[in-house]
PDB file as gemmi writes it, atoms N, CA and C in Angstrom:
CRYST1    1.000    1.000    1.000  90.00  90.00  90.00 P 1                      
ATOM      1  N   MET A   1      -0.531  13.449  -3.565  1.00  0.00           N  
ATOM      2  CA  MET A   1      -1.277  13.900  -2.406  1.00  0.00           C  
ATOM      3  C   MET A   1      -0.763  15.281  -2.019  1.00  0.00           C  
ATOM      4  N   ASP A   2      -1.679  16.190  -1.835  1.00  0.00           N  
ATOM      5  CA  ASP A   2      -1.335  17.568  -1.473  1.00  0.00           C  
ATOM      6  C   ASP A   2      -0.712  17.593  -0.083  1.00  0.00           C  
ATOM      7  N   GLN A   3       0.563  17.971   0.010  1.00  0.00           N  
ATOM      8  CA  GLN A   3       1.285  17.970   1.280  1.00  0.00           C  
ATOM      9  C   GLN A   3       0.746  18.996   2.269  1.00  0.00           C  
ATOM     10  N   SER A   4      -0.057  19.955   1.800  1.00  0.00           N  
ATOM     11  CA  SER A   4      -0.657  20.903   2.741  1.00  0.00           C  
ATOM     12  C   SER A   4      -1.836  20.272   3.470  1.00  0.00           C  
ATOM     13  N   VAL A   5      -2.328  19.148   2.973  1.00  0.00           N  
ATOM     14  CA  VAL A   5      -3.442  18.446   3.612  1.00  0.00           C  
ATOM     15  C   VAL A   5      -2.911  17.440   4.623  1.00  0.00           C  
ATOM     16  N   ILE A   6      -1.950  16.618   4.206  1.00  0.00           N  
ATOM     17  CA  ILE A   6      -1.331  15.630   5.090  1.00  0.00           C  
ATOM     18  C   ILE A   6       0.110  15.466   4.654  1.00  0.00           C  
ATOM     19  N   SER A   7       1.010  15.453   5.599  1.00  0.00           N  
ATOM     20  CA  SER A   7       2.419  15.298   5.249  1.00  0.00           C  
ATOM     21  C   SER A   7       3.126  14.484   6.316  1.00  0.00           C  
ATOM     22  N   GLY A   8       4.304  13.998   5.964  1.00  0.00           N  
ATOM     23  CA  GLY A   8       5.113  13.263   6.917  1.00  0.00           C  
ATOM     24  C   GLY A   8       4.856  11.775   6.944  1.00  0.00           C  
ATOM     25  N   VAL A   9       3.901  11.303   6.165  1.00  0.00           N  
ATOM     26  CA  VAL A   9       3.586   9.876   6.158  1.00  0.00           C  
ATOM     27  C   VAL A   9       4.634   9.104   5.370  1.00  0.00           C  
ATOM     28  N   GLY A  10       5.190   9.697   4.346  1.00  0.00           N  
ATOM     29  CA  GLY A  10       6.177   9.031   3.504  1.00  0.00           C  
ATOM     30  C   GLY A  10       5.522   8.391   2.295  1.00  0.00           C  
ATOM     31  N   ASN A  11       6.287   8.253   1.233  1.00  0.00           N  
ATOM     32  CA  ASN A  11       5.732   7.752  -0.024  1.00  0.00           C  
ATOM     33  C   ASN A  11       5.240   6.315   0.047  1.00  0.00           C  
ATOM     34  N   ILE A  12       5.930   5.460   0.780  1.00  0.00           N  
ATOM     35  CA  ILE A  12       5.500   4.057   0.844  1.00  0.00           C  
ATOM     36  C   ILE A  12       4.129   3.971   1.498  1.00  0.00           C  
ATOM     37  N   TYR A  13       3.994   4.588   2.666  1.00  0.00           N  
ATOM     38  CA  TYR A  13       2.702   4.557   3.354  1.00  0.00           C  
ATOM     39  C   TYR A  13       1.631   5.291   2.544  1.00  0.00           C  
ATOM     40  N   ARG A  14       1.972   6.438   1.991  1.00  0.00           N  
ATOM     41  CA  ARG A  14       1.001   7.216   1.212  1.00  0.00           C  
ATOM     42  C   ARG A  14       0.444   6.384   0.068  1.00  0.00           C  
ATOM     43  N   ALA A  15       1.331   5.801  -0.718  1.00  0.00           N  
ATOM     44  CA  ALA A  15       0.898   5.010  -1.870  1.00  0.00           C  
ATOM     45  C   ALA A  15       0.081   3.800  -1.432  1.00  0.00           C  
ATOM     46  N   GLU A  16       0.535   3.122  -0.401  1.00  0.00           N  
ATOM     47  CA  GLU A  16      -0.166   1.926   0.061  1.00  0.00           C  
ATOM     48  C   GLU A  16      -1.536   2.275   0.635  1.00  0.00           C  
ATOM     49  N   LEU A  17      -1.613   3.352   1.401  1.00  0.00           N  
ATOM     50  CA  LEU A  17      -2.901   3.754   1.974  1.00  0.00           C  
ATOM     51  C   LEU A  17      -3.897   4.115   0.882  1.00  0.00           C  
ATOM     52  N   LEU A  18      -3.454   4.864  -0.115  1.00  0.00           N  
ATOM     53  CA  LEU A  18      -4.354   5.208  -1.211  1.00  0.00           C  
ATOM     54  C   LEU A  18      -4.811   3.951  -1.936  1.00  0.00           C  
ATOM     55  N   PHE A  19      -3.903   3.014  -2.178  1.00  0.00           N  
ATOM     56  CA  PHE A  19      -4.259   1.760  -2.844  1.00  0.00           C  
ATOM     57  C   PHE A  19      -5.249   0.959  -2.003  1.00  0.00           C  
ATOM     58  N   ARG A  20      -4.952   0.811  -0.717  1.00  0.00           N  
ATOM     59  CA  ARG A  20      -5.813   0.018   0.165  1.00  0.00           C  
ATOM     60  C   ARG A  20      -7.228   0.567   0.244  1.00  0.00           C  
ATOM     61  N   HIS A  21      -7.353   1.873   0.082  1.00  0.00           N  
ATOM     62  CA  HIS A  21      -8.671   2.495   0.175  1.00  0.00           C  
ATOM     63  C   HIS A  21      -9.241   2.868  -1.186  1.00  0.00           C  
ATOM     64  N   ARG A  22      -8.572   2.379  -2.235  1.00  0.00           N  
ATOM     65  CA  ARG A  22      -9.025   2.554  -3.619  1.00  0.00           C  
ATOM     66  C   ARG A  22      -9.273   4.016  -3.965  1.00  0.00           C  
ATOM     67  N   ILE A  23      -8.301   4.866  -3.593  1.00  0.00           N  
ATOM     68  CA  ILE A  23      -8.359   6.288  -3.911  1.00  0.00           C  
ATOM     69  C   ILE A  23      -7.250   6.578  -4.914  1.00  0.00           C  
ATOM     70  N   HIS A  24      -7.617   7.067  -6.084  1.00  0.00           N  
ATOM     71  CA  HIS A  24      -6.619   7.397  -7.101  1.00  0.00           C  
ATOM     72  C   HIS A  24      -5.771   8.565  -6.586  1.00  0.00           C  
ATOM     73  N   PRO A  25      -4.461   8.523  -6.786  1.00  0.00           N  
ATOM     74  CA  PRO A  25      -3.581   9.571  -6.248  1.00  0.00           C  
ATOM     75  C   PRO A  25      -3.892  10.990  -6.710  1.00  0.00           C  
ATOM     76  N   THR A  26      -4.550  11.145  -7.841  1.00  0.00           N  
ATOM     77  CA  THR A  26      -4.859  12.494  -8.318  1.00  0.00           C  
ATOM     78  C   THR A  26      -6.221  12.996  -7.849  1.00  0.00           C  
ATOM     79  N   THR A  27      -6.923  12.197  -7.064  1.00  0.00           N  
ATOM     80  CA  THR A  27      -8.237  12.600  -6.559  1.00  0.00           C  
ATOM     81  C   THR A  27      -8.080  13.765  -5.585  1.00  0.00           C  
ATOM     82  N   ALA A  28      -8.865  14.798  -5.792  1.00  0.00           N  
ATOM     83  CA  ALA A  28      -8.840  15.940  -4.872  1.00  0.00           C  
ATOM     84  C   ALA A  28      -9.398  15.503  -3.518  1.00  0.00           C  
ATOM     85  N   GLY A  29      -8.774  15.976  -2.456  1.00  0.00           N  
ATOM     86  CA  GLY A  29      -9.204  15.602  -1.108  1.00  0.00           C  
ATOM     87  C   GLY A  29     -10.666  15.901  -0.849  1.00  0.00           C  
ATOM     88  N   GLN A  30     -11.185  17.000  -1.420  1.00  0.00           N  
ATOM     89  CA  GLN A  30     -12.573  17.375  -1.192  1.00  0.00           C  
ATOM     90  C   GLN A  30     -13.555  16.436  -1.891  1.00  0.00           C  
ATOM     91  N   GLN A  31     -13.037  15.548  -2.759  1.00  0.00           N  
ATOM     92  CA  GLN A  31     -13.902  14.573  -3.428  1.00  0.00           C  
ATOM     93  C   GLN A  31     -13.981  13.261  -2.651  1.00  0.00           C  
ATOM     94  N   VAL A  32     -13.230  13.137  -1.574  1.00  0.00           N  
ATOM     95  CA  VAL A  32     -13.231  11.916  -0.765  1.00  0.00           C  
ATOM     96  C   VAL A  32     -14.194  12.118   0.396  1.00  0.00           C  
ATOM     97  N   SER A  33     -15.063  11.139   0.621  1.00  0.00           N  
ATOM     98  CA  SER A  33     -16.072  11.269   1.670  1.00  0.00           C  
ATOM     99  C   SER A  33     -15.424  11.311   3.054  1.00  0.00           C  
ATOM    100  N   ILE A  34     -16.125  11.904   3.994  1.00  0.00           N  
ATOM    101  CA  ILE A  34     -15.660  11.969   5.380  1.00  0.00           C  
ATOM    102  C   ILE A  34     -15.464  10.558   5.919  1.00  0.00           C  
ATOM    103  N   ARG A  35     -16.387   9.671   5.616  1.00  0.00           N  
ATOM    104  CA  ARG A  35     -16.281   8.277   6.091  1.00  0.00           C  
ATOM    105  C   ARG A  35     -15.003   7.617   5.576  1.00  0.00           C  
ATOM    106  N   LYS A  36     -14.720   7.805   4.278  1.00  0.00           N  
ATOM    107  CA  LYS A  36     -13.519   7.210   3.688  1.00  0.00           C  
ATOM    108  C   LYS A  36     -12.263   7.836   4.291  1.00  0.00           C  
ATOM    109  N   LEU A  37     -12.286   9.141   4.533  1.00  0.00           N  
ATOM    110  CA  LEU A  37     -11.140   9.805   5.158  1.00  0.00           C  
ATOM    111  C   LEU A  37     -10.903   9.294   6.577  1.00  0.00           C  
ATOM    112  N   GLN A  38     -11.985   9.054   7.321  1.00  0.00           N  
ATOM    113  CA  GLN A  38     -11.851   8.515   8.665  1.00  0.00           C  
ATOM    114  C   GLN A  38     -11.243   7.113   8.637  1.00  0.00           C  
ATOM    115  N   CYS A  39     -11.683   6.296   7.686  1.00  0.00           N  
ATOM    116  CA  CYS A  39     -11.114   4.946   7.533  1.00  0.00           C  
ATOM    117  C   CYS A  39      -9.640   5.029   7.131  1.00  0.00           C  
ATOM    118  N   LEU A  40      -9.318   5.927   6.218  1.00  0.00           N  
ATOM    119  CA  LEU A  40      -7.941   6.128   5.779  1.00  0.00           C  
ATOM    120  C   LEU A  40      -7.065   6.551   6.959  1.00  0.00           C  
ATOM    121  N   TRP A  41      -7.556   7.476   7.764  1.00  0.00           N  
ATOM    122  CA  TRP A  41      -6.813   7.966   8.926  1.00  0.00           C  
ATOM    123  C   TRP A  41      -6.581   6.835   9.930  1.00  0.00           C  
ATOM    124  N   SER A  42      -7.620   6.072  10.236  1.00  0.00           N  
ATOM    125  CA  SER A  42      -7.490   4.959  11.180  1.00  0.00           C  
ATOM    126  C   SER A  42      -6.478   3.929  10.687  1.00  0.00           C  
ATOM    127  N   ASP A  43      -6.528   3.650   9.397  1.00  0.00           N  
ATOM    128  CA  ASP A  43      -5.588   2.699   8.802  1.00  0.00           C  
ATOM    129  C   ASP A  43      -4.161   3.239   8.878  1.00  0.00           C  
ATOM    130  N   ALA A  44      -3.983   4.533   8.620  1.00  0.00           N  
ATOM    131  CA  ALA A  44      -2.651   5.149   8.694  1.00  0.00           C  
ATOM    132  C   ALA A  44      -2.098   5.054  10.113  1.00  0.00           C  
ATOM    133  N   VAL A  45      -2.932   5.347  11.095  1.00  0.00           N  
ATOM    134  CA  VAL A  45      -2.503   5.259  12.496  1.00  0.00           C  
ATOM    135  C   VAL A  45      -2.064   3.835  12.820  1.00  0.00           C  
ATOM    136  N   ALA A  46      -2.843   2.848  12.392  1.00  0.00           N  
ATOM    137  CA  ALA A  46      -2.512   1.445  12.669  1.00  0.00           C  
ATOM    138  C   ALA A  46      -1.218   1.024  11.963  1.00  0.00           C  
ATOM    139  N   LEU A  47      -1.081   1.384  10.673  1.00  0.00           N  
ATOM    140  CA  LEU A  47       0.123   1.008   9.922  1.00  0.00           C  
ATOM    141  C   LEU A  47       1.375   1.654  10.514  1.00  0.00           C  
ATOM    142  N   LEU A  48       1.277   2.933  10.854  1.00  0.00           N  
ATOM    143  CA  LEU A  48       2.435   3.632  11.409  1.00  0.00           C  
ATOM    144  C   LEU A  48       2.810   3.085  12.781  1.00  0.00           C  
ATOM    145  N   ALA A  49       1.818   2.771  13.604  1.00  0.00           N  
ATOM    146  CA  ALA A  49       2.092   2.194  14.926  1.00  0.00           C  
ATOM    147  C   ALA A  49       2.747   0.823  14.783  1.00  0.00           C  
ATOM    148  N   ASP A  50       2.264   0.041  13.820  1.00  0.00           N  
ATOM    149  CA  ASP A  50       2.844  -1.279  13.578  1.00  0.00           C  
ATOM    150  C   ASP A  50       4.283  -1.148  13.090  1.00  0.00           C  
ATOM    151  N   GLY A  51       4.530  -0.199  12.199  1.00  0.00           N  
ATOM    152  CA  GLY A  51       5.891   0.036  11.709  1.00  0.00           C  
ATOM    153  C   GLY A  51       6.830   0.469  12.822  1.00  0.00           C  
ATOM    154  N   LYS A  52       6.332   1.300  13.716  1.00  0.00           N  
ATOM    155  CA  LYS A  52       7.159   1.736  14.848  1.00  0.00           C  
ATOM    156  C   LYS A  52       7.458   0.554  15.775  1.00  0.00           C  
ATOM    157  N   ARG A  53       6.432  -0.247  16.048  1.00  0.00           N  
ATOM    158  CA  ARG A  53       6.608  -1.399  16.942  1.00  0.00           C  
ATOM    159  C   ARG A  53       7.599  -2.411  16.357  1.00  0.00           C  
ATOM    160  N   ARG A  54       7.478  -2.690  15.053  1.00  0.00           N  
ATOM    161  CA  ARG A  54       8.345  -3.681  14.408  1.00  0.00           C  
ATOM    162  C   ARG A  54       9.704  -3.114  14.020  1.00  0.00           C  
ATOM    163  N   GLY A  55       9.769  -1.793  13.860  1.00  0.00           N  
ATOM    164  CA  GLY A  55      11.011  -1.167  13.428  1.00  0.00           C  
ATOM    165  C   GLY A  55      11.261  -1.317  11.942  1.00  0.00           C  
ATOM    166  N   VAL A  56      10.201  -1.573  11.187  1.00  0.00           N  
ATOM    167  CA  VAL A  56      10.321  -1.757   9.744  1.00  0.00           C  
ATOM    168  C   VAL A  56       8.980  -1.406   9.093  1.00  0.00           C  
ATOM    169  N   VAL A  57       9.029  -0.929   7.857  1.00  0.00           N  
ATOM    170  CA  VAL A  57       7.809  -0.605   7.125  1.00  0.00           C  
ATOM    171  C   VAL A  57       7.243  -1.882   6.529  1.00  0.00           C  
ATOM    172  N   ILE A  58       6.057  -2.274   6.982  1.00  0.00           N  
ATOM    173  CA  ILE A  58       5.337  -3.420   6.415  1.00  0.00           C  
ATOM    174  C   ILE A  58       3.916  -2.947   6.158  1.00  0.00           C  
ATOM    175  N   THR A  59       3.478  -3.043   4.923  1.00  0.00           N  
ATOM    176  CA  THR A  59       2.150  -2.544   4.580  1.00  0.00           C  
ATOM    177  C   THR A  59       1.204  -3.652   4.133  1.00  0.00           C  
ATOM    178  N   THR A  60       1.599  -4.897   4.331  1.00  0.00           N  
ATOM    179  CA  THR A  60       0.741  -6.022   3.967  1.00  0.00           C  
ATOM    180  C   THR A  60       0.370  -6.791   5.225  1.00  0.00           C  
ATOM    181  N   ASP A  61      -0.703  -7.538   5.132  1.00  0.00           N  
ATOM    182  CA  ASP A  61      -1.124  -8.372   6.247  1.00  0.00           C  
ATOM    183  C   ASP A  61      -0.323  -9.670   6.253  1.00  0.00           C  
ATOM    184  N   GLU A  62      -0.091 -10.217   7.444  1.00  0.00           N  
ATOM    185  CA  GLU A  62       0.699 -11.451   7.541  1.00  0.00           C  
ATOM    186  C   GLU A  62       0.097 -12.584   6.727  1.00  0.00           C  
ATOM    187  N   GLY A  63      -1.225 -12.650   6.627  1.00  0.00           N  
ATOM    188  CA  GLY A  63      -1.884 -13.698   5.854  1.00  0.00           C  
ATOM    189  C   GLY A  63      -1.504 -13.677   4.383  1.00  0.00           C  
ATOM    190  N   GLN A  64      -1.092 -12.528   3.892  1.00  0.00           N  
ATOM    191  CA  GLN A  64      -0.716 -12.414   2.487  1.00  0.00           C  
ATOM    192  C   GLN A  64       0.642 -13.048   2.212  1.00  0.00           C  
ATOM    193  N   PHE A  65       1.428 -13.327   3.237  1.00  0.00           N  
ATOM    194  CA  PHE A  65       2.749 -13.909   3.040  1.00  0.00           C  
ATOM    195  C   PHE A  65       2.686 -15.423   2.877  1.00  0.00           C  
ATOM    196  N   ARG A  66       1.619 -16.053   3.318  1.00  0.00           N  
ATOM    197  CA  ARG A  66       1.531 -17.519   3.294  1.00  0.00           C  
ATOM    198  C   ARG A  66       1.398 -18.063   1.873  1.00  0.00           C  
ATOM    199  N   GLU A  67       0.582 -17.422   1.075  1.00  0.00           N  
ATOM    200  CA  GLU A  67       0.324 -17.889  -0.282  1.00  0.00           C  
ATOM    201  C   GLU A  67       0.555 -16.747  -1.265  1.00  0.00           C  
ATOM    202  N   PRO A  68       1.350 -16.967  -2.307  1.00  0.00           N  
ATOM    203  CA  PRO A  68       1.483 -15.909  -3.318  1.00  0.00           C  
ATOM    204  C   PRO A  68       0.169 -15.774  -4.086  1.00  0.00           C  
ATOM    205  N   PRO A  69      -0.099 -14.618  -4.666  1.00  0.00           N  
ATOM    206  CA  PRO A  69      -1.319 -14.446  -5.459  1.00  0.00           C  
ATOM    207  C   PRO A  69      -1.361 -15.473  -6.583  1.00  0.00           C  
ATOM    208  N   SER A  70      -2.563 -15.902  -6.949  1.00  0.00           N  
ATOM    209  CA  SER A  70      -2.681 -16.900  -8.011  1.00  0.00           C  
ATOM    210  C   SER A  70      -2.028 -16.375  -9.282  1.00  0.00           C  
ATOM    211  N   GLY A  71      -1.289 -17.219  -9.938  1.00  0.00           N  
ATOM    212  CA  GLY A  71      -0.600 -16.842 -11.157  1.00  0.00           C  
ATOM    213  C   GLY A  71       0.763 -16.214 -10.937  1.00  0.00           C  
ATOM    214  N   TRP A  72       1.059 -15.833  -9.706  1.00  0.00           N  
ATOM    215  CA  TRP A  72       2.334 -15.160  -9.428  1.00  0.00           C  
ATOM    216  C   TRP A  72       3.513 -16.058  -9.749  1.00  0.00           C  
ATOM    217  N   THR A  73       3.463 -17.317  -9.331  1.00  0.00           N  
ATOM    218  CA  THR A  73       4.600 -18.212  -9.578  1.00  0.00           C  
ATOM    219  C   THR A  73       4.765 -18.470 -11.069  1.00  0.00           C  
ATOM    220  N   LYS A  74       3.667 -18.551 -11.803  1.00  0.00           N  
ATOM    221  CA  LYS A  74       3.783 -18.757 -13.252  1.00  0.00           C  
ATOM    222  C   LYS A  74       4.466 -17.557 -13.905  1.00  0.00           C  
ATOM    223  N   LEU A  75       4.126 -16.357 -13.452  1.00  0.00           N  
ATOM    224  CA  LEU A  75       4.784 -15.160 -13.990  1.00  0.00           C  
ATOM    225  C   LEU A  75       6.262 -15.156 -13.632  1.00  0.00           C  
ATOM    226  N   ALA A  76       6.576 -15.545 -12.414  1.00  0.00           N  
ATOM    227  CA  ALA A  76       7.971 -15.581 -11.977  1.00  0.00           C  
ATOM    228  C   ALA A  76       8.749 -16.618 -12.784  1.00  0.00           C  
ATOM    229  N   GLU A  77       8.139 -17.780 -13.019  1.00  0.00           N  
ATOM    230  CA  GLU A  77       8.811 -18.821 -13.808  1.00  0.00           C  
ATOM    231  C   GLU A  77       9.038 -18.337 -15.235  1.00  0.00           C  
ATOM    232  N   ARG A  78       8.033 -17.691 -15.808  1.00  0.00           N  
ATOM    233  CA  ARG A  78       8.163 -17.199 -17.178  1.00  0.00           C  
ATOM    234  C   ARG A  78       9.253 -16.141 -17.263  1.00  0.00           C  
ATOM    235  N   ALA A  79       9.322 -15.253 -16.266  1.00  0.00           N  
ATOM    236  CA  ALA A  79      10.357 -14.230 -16.262  1.00  0.00           C  
ATOM    237  C   ALA A  79      11.750 -14.873 -16.214  1.00  0.00           C  
ATOM    238  N   SER A  80      11.896 -15.903 -15.394  1.00  0.00           N  
ATOM    239  CA  SER A  80      13.190 -16.591 -15.307  1.00  0.00           C  
ATOM    240  C   SER A  80      13.549 -17.215 -16.643  1.00  0.00           C  
ATOM    241  N   ASN A  81      12.580 -17.863 -17.303  1.00  0.00           N  
ATOM    242  CA  ASN A  81      12.833 -18.479 -18.590  1.00  0.00           C  
ATOM    243  C   ASN A  81      13.155 -17.428 -19.651  1.00  0.00           C  
ATOM    244  N   ASP A  82      12.420 -16.318 -19.635  1.00  0.00           N  
ATOM    245  CA  ASP A  82      12.676 -15.242 -20.600  1.00  0.00           C  
ATOM    246  C   ASP A  82      14.071 -14.668 -20.413  1.00  0.00           C  
ATOM    247  N   GLU A  83      14.482 -14.510 -19.149  1.00  0.00           N  
ATOM    248  CA  GLU A  83      15.812 -13.977 -18.862  1.00  0.00           C  
ATOM    249  C   GLU A  83      16.893 -14.943 -19.329  1.00  0.00           C  
ATOM    250  N   ALA A  84      16.638 -16.241 -19.198  1.00  0.00           N  
ATOM    251  CA  ALA A  84      17.614 -17.242 -19.615  1.00  0.00           C  
ATOM    252  C   ALA A  84      17.802 -17.230 -21.136  1.00  0.00           C  
ATOM    253  N   ASP A  85      16.712 -16.893 -21.849  1.00  0.00           N  
ATOM    254  CA  ASP A  85      16.784 -16.868 -23.314  1.00  0.00           C  
ATOM    255  C   ASP A  85      17.540 -15.669 -23.848  1.00  0.00           C  
ATOM    256  N   SER A  86      17.667 -14.622 -23.060  1.00  0.00           N  
ATOM    257  CA  SER A  86      18.314 -13.413 -23.594  1.00  0.00           C  
ATOM    258  C   SER A  86      19.784 -13.361 -23.315  1.00  0.00           C  
TER     259      SER A  86                                                      
END                                                                             
């Protein structure tokens, strides 16, 4: 992200915001619609305010903590087994 366009957000927020809004990091700012930029800005304001309130960087929704993504535990189990074999 071109720091002359937006700066001070930090890499964690920058990467997460681009991911959440499905914007590839190499996309030129002028190729992003005004509507998408407004949504990105609103999301950044909300995430940063939440981080300030909590005193910690959290970029996921609380609902995502209840259940791991499907297949995640199988991958974790396989990784543990693979590590045990080496």
